[in-house]
C-alpha positions in Angstrom: -9.5 -13.0 53.3 -10.0 -16.5 52.0 -7.7 -18.2 49.4 -10.5 -17.8 46.9 -10.7 -14.1 47.6 -6.9 -13.7 47.4 -6.8 -15.4 44.1 -9.8 -13.3 42.8 -8.1 -10.1 43.9 -4.8 -11.1 42.1 -6.7 -12.0 39.0 -8.7 -8.7 39.1 -5.5 -6.7 39.6 -3.8 -8.5 36.7 -6.8 -8.0 34.4 -7.0 -4.3 35.3 -3.3 -4.0 34.7 -3.6 -5.6 31.2 -6.4 -3.2 30.3 -4.5 -0.2 31.7 -1.4 -1.2 29.8 -3.4 -1.7 26.6 -5.0 1.7 27.0 -1.7 3.4 27.4 -0.2 1.6 24.4 -3.2 2.5 22.3 -3.1 6.2 23.4 0.6 6.6 22.4 0.8 8.9 19.4 3.6 8.8 16.9 5.0 12.0 18.4 5.0 10.4 21.9 6.8 7.3 20.5 9.5 9.6 19.0 9.9 11.6 22.2 10.4 8.2 24.0 13.2 7.3 21.6 11.2 4.7 19.7 11.6 4.2 16.0 9.2 5.2 13.3 7.9 1.9 11.8 7.2 2.0 8.1 4.8 -0.7 7.0 4.9 -2.0 3.5 4.5 -5.1 1.4 6.8 -6.5 -1.4 5.4 -4.6 -4.3 8.3 -3.2 -6.4 8.9 -0.6 -7.5 6.5 1.0 -5.0 8.0 -0.6 -1.9 10.1 -3.6 -1.1 12.9 -4.7 1.2 16.5 -4.5 -0.1 18.9 -7.4 0.3 20.1 -5.8 3.5 16.5 -5.5 4.8 16.3 -1.7 4.3 13.2 0.0 3.0 13.4 0.4 -0.8 11.0 1.6 -3.5 9.9 5.1 -4.4 7.1 5.4 -1.8 9.6 4.4 1.0 12.1 6.8 -0.6 9.7 9.7 -0.5 8.6 8.9 3.1 12.2 8.6 4.4 13.3 11.8 2.6 10.4 13.8 4.1 10.9 12.3 7.5 14.6 13.3 7.4 13.6 16.8 6.4 11.5 16.8 9.5 14.5 15.7 11.6 13.6 12.1 12.0 16.2 9.4 11.1 15.3 6.6 13.5 13.3 4.6 11.0 12.4 0.9 11.0 11.2 -1.0 8.0 8.4 -3.5 8.7 7.6 -5.9 5.8 4.2 -7.6 5.8 1.5 -8.8 3.5 -0.5 -6.2 1.6 -3.8 -7.2 3.3 -2.2 -6.8 6.7 -1.1 -3.1 6.2 -4.2 -1.3 7.4 -4.9 -3.8 10.2 -1.2 -3.4 11.3 -1.6 0.4 11.4 -4.8 0.2 13.3 -3.4 -2.3 15.8 -0.3 -0.1 16.4 2.2 -2.6 14.9 3.4 0.1 12.4 3.2 3.8 12.5 3.1 4.8 8.8 1.9 2.8 5.7 4.1 3.3 2.7 3.0 0.4 0.5 1.7 2.6 -2.3 -2.0 2.6 -1.7 -4.6 4.2 -4.0 -6.6 6.8 -1.9 -10.2 5.5 -2.1 -13.2 5.9 0.2 -13.0 2.5 1.9 -9.4 3.1 2.9 -10.1 6.6 4.0 -12.6 5.2 6.4 -9.9 3.1 8.0 -6.9 5.4 8.1 -5.8 8.9 7.2 -3.8 9.7 4.1 -1.1 12.2 3.3 -1.5 14.6 0.4 -1.0 12.7 -2.9 2.5 11.6 -3.9 1.6 10.4 -7.4 -1.2 9.5 -9.9 -1.4 6.1 -11.6 -3.6 3.8 -13.6 -4.1 0.0 -14.0 -3.4 -2.5 -16.7 -2.9 -6.3 -17.2 0.2 -8.4 -16.9 -0.3 -11.1 -19.5 1.8 -13.9 -21.1 4.4 -12.8 -23.6 2.8 -11.4 -26.8 -0.6 -11.1 -25.1 -1.9 -14.1 -27.1 -5.5 -13.6 -26.1 -5.4 -9.9 -26.8 -6.6 -8.9 -23.3 -7.1 -5.2 -22.7 -10.2 -4.9 -20.6 -12.2 -6.8 -18.0 -14.8 -7.3 -20.7 -12.3 -9.4 -22.6 -12.0 -11.8 -19.7 -15.8 -12.1 -19.6 -16.1 -12.6 -23.3 -13.5 -15.4 -23.4 -14.5 -17.0 -20.1 -10.9 -16.4 -18.8 -9.5 -16.1 -15.3 -7.6 -13.5 -13.3 -5.5 -13.3 -10.1 -4.9 -10.3 -8.0 -3.3 -9.6 -4.6 -5.6 -9.4 -1.6 -6.7 -5.8 -0.9 -6.0 -4.6 -4.4 -8.6 -2.3 -5.9 -8.6 -4.4 -9.1 -10.5 -7.2 -7.3 -13.4 -4.9 -6.7 -13.1 -3.3 -10.1 -13.3 -6.6 -11.8 -16.4 -7.7 -9.9 -18.0 -4.3 -10.7 -17.2 -4.8 -14.4 -19.0 -8.2 -14.3 -16.2 -10.7 -14.1 -17.7 -13.8 -12.5 -16.7 -14.5 -9.0 -15.4 -18.0 -9.8 -13.1 -16.4 -12.4 -11.3 -14.3 -9.8 -8.6 -15.6 -7.5 -7.3 -13.6 -4.5 -3.7 -14.3 -3.3 -1.5 -12.7 -0.6 0.7 -10.6 -2.9 2.1 -9.9 -6.3 4.7 -12.6 -6.1 1.9 -15.2 -5.8 -0.2 -13.6 -8.5 2.7 -13.5 -11.0 3.6 -17.1 -10.1 0.1 -18.2 -11.1 0.4 -16.4 -14.4 3.9 -17.8 -15.1 2.7 -21.4 -14.5 -0.4 -21.0 -16.6 -2.9 -21.2 -13.7 -4.5 -17.9 -14.7 -4.8 -15.7 -17.8 -4.1 -12.2 -16.5 -3.0 -10.2 -13.4 -4.7 -6.8 -13.2 -2.4 -4.4 -11.2 -1.2 -0.9 -11.4 0.8 0.1 -14.5 4.1 0.5 -12.5 4.0 -3.0 -11.1 3.0 -4.3 -14.5 5.9 -2.6 -16.2 8.3 -3.8 -13.6 7.1 -7.4 -13.9 7.4 -7.3 -17.7 10.9 -5.8 -17.5 12.1 -8.4 -15.1 10.5 -11.5 -16.6 10.7 -12.1 -20.4 7.7 -14.5 -20.1 5.5 -11.5 -19.3 4.1 -8.5 -21.2 2.0 -5.6 -20.1 -1.2 -4.8 -21.9 -1.8 -1.3 -23.4 -2.6 1.0 -20.4 -4.3 3.4 -22.8 -6.7 0.6 -23.9 -7.4 -0.7 -20.4 -10.9 0.1 -19.1 -11.0 0.2 -15.3 -10.9 3.3 -13.2 -9.4 6.7 -14.0 -5.9 7.6 -12.8 -5.9 7.2 -9.1 -3.8 9.1 -6.6 -1.5 7.4 -4.1 -0.8 8.6 -0.5 1.0 7.6 2.6 -1.1 6.3 5.5 -1.4 7.5 9.1 -3.5 6.7 12.1 -6.2 9.4 12.9 -4.6 10.0 16.3 -1.4 11.2 14.5 -3.2 14.0 12.7 -0.7 16.6 14.1 2.2 14.6 12.8 0.5 14.1 9.4 -0.1 17.8 9.1 3.7 18.5 9.6 4.5 15.7 7.2 2.2 17.3 4.5 3.7 20.7 5.1 7.2 19.3 4.4 5.9 17.1 1.6 4.6 20.1 -0.3 8.0 21.7 -0.7 9.6 18.2 -1.5 7.2 17.1 -4.3 8.9 17.5 -7.7 12.2 18.7 -6.2 15.6 17.7 -7.5 16.0 15.7 -4.3 12.8 13.8 -4.8 13.5 13.0 -8.4 17.0 11.7 -7.6 15.4 9.4 -5.0 12.5 8.0 -7.1 13.9 7.9 -10.6 15.8 4.6 -10.0 12.4 3.0 -9.2 10.8 4.1 -12.4 8.9 7.1 -11.1 8.9 9.9 -13.7 7.6 13.5 -13.6 4.5 12.4 -15.5 3.4 10.7 -12.3 3.3 13.8 -10.2 -0.2 14.4 -8.9 -0.5 18.1 -9.9 -3.7 19.6 -8.5 -5.3 16.3 -7.5 -6.2 16.2 -3.8 -6.6 13.7 -1.0 -10.0 15.1 -0.1 -11.4 14.5 -3.6 -9.8 11.1 -3.8 -11.4 10.0 -0.5 -14.8 10.5 -2.1 -14.1 7.9 -4.8 -14.8 4.2 -4.6 
């Protein structure tokens, strides 16, 4: 065999090895990872009070709390927090960099086409974060249009699409990596409003005296949306067991003790709302 052929054979073997390894990695289900002693990686972004990293790096926020409680009830305690940008959550799940998405995502059709959701863990609406006193009296997307004002929202948030659907001009909308950047733009006067879910809005207004939350009852966007925890389609068996355990956990004393410190109240319980119906919504 010539040197060229030797080199070609080595390259082919290496290439095949890479493809085989990649295939094996992609085929690993969450159950297989657990059996091999691997951690369950929770993917989330910094979006308090839904999900955030504690000072010690642990997974905090009520969505993480719910997921961790349910996993513990299932017998799983080897859990690893993975903090990333909001827009990277679904790509990270699809690429196998995380096993479960706990960021606090509304269940909507576009997301259901890219990952599977647990049964709902809560139902929530949207509103604006505005400067203290809401000086421009902003309550709806139409108010932004009428006054030729601007808004900022984190990449991947439903409010970006909702604003465009409501007619807010494209050049009046800025997309940023996360809520930290969005609120910084509002704080420094670079935008007029940040449309986000009511929980994050309340949290921002409570923490920063320069902010207020617009009236959620007056906000015109979408109806209350249910939130779920995300899984890869190949982990359907694990998700089914998770849902079975979640059903008995929802509304329990254990759950409320976990989520109450992060502003979740019984009014947010999803009741009869289902993941299947939510997945049909835009």
